[in-house]
Every structure is written in C-alpha cells, then in structure tokens.
Phi, psi and omega in degrees: 000127180274131180268144175274150176266114181264017179091161180236151176274108185264058178236121177293121186275336183294129177083004178287146172295158182306315181296321178292321179297315179297320179295318178295319177300314182296321177298315180297315180293325177297320178295317179296317180297319179296319179293323181286325180095147182296326181299318178297312184299315180295319179297316180294321177301315181297319179295316180300313181297318179295317181297315180294325178296318183278330190240350181079194184308135186215146177291153177300323180296319178292322177295318177300314179297321179295318177300314181294321179298327182266010171101358176270086186245114181275177176292336184203139182299340178295346178291350176283340175304310177297334176296309180294324179297318180295314180295322178293317179296328177277359181059038178263335177227163176210150177287144180227010178166181177230161180217159173291132183287143176268333180266349183258028180056040176079012180286158179284165171112000176290126182275148171250129182249150173219164174295145181295135176284127182250000000 
C-alpha cells in the first residue's frame, strides 16, 4: 500500500516554549484531522463513546483497535489523536490512568480514558 505524503511540520520542536510547542502540536493535529476528514473523526468519536459507556475505562490503543474493527479506519493511526482531542475538548472523556503500551514495544505512556464524571 502506497502512503500519501500529507506534509510535514517543519518547526524545530527542541527548546520551544510551552505555548509555542502547543501551537506546533495543534497545527500538526489540525493537518492530520483535515487529511482524515470530519466524517472519520465523528464516526470514531461515536464508537469511542459507545465503547466507554458499555465497557468503562479503556486504553487508547484498545479504543483505536475497536474503531478500526468497526470500520472507522483512517489514512494513518495518528489520526486518532484528533479524535481524543475533540472528545476531551467537549469534556466527554478524561484520562484516568496510564498503561504500558502494546504498540510502543512496552514503552510507558499509554493513556486510559473514561467518560467524564459529571
């Protein structure tokens, strides 16, 4: 499968102030979200919310796999970042822990998400 080049963020991130780093992150995520399309992001959001409602706190990797299993498959798995960002921004989900990543060769930093406590 041939991958498309969706452009690169040509901003050196090392040594950036926090606000500049966040701005660079947001530009990169906006580009990924635009490439994936709003239909994908909305479909994945609905799947994530349904899964969390039925199953409780779940790792982002398991949620990503569930979305793909149910047909919400983006051009690149990094397109799931904007899914979690949108749900977090809407205050529909919140992180509740971390887990060892299964896709990151056992590295730390896998988030566990839950529905927001209201």
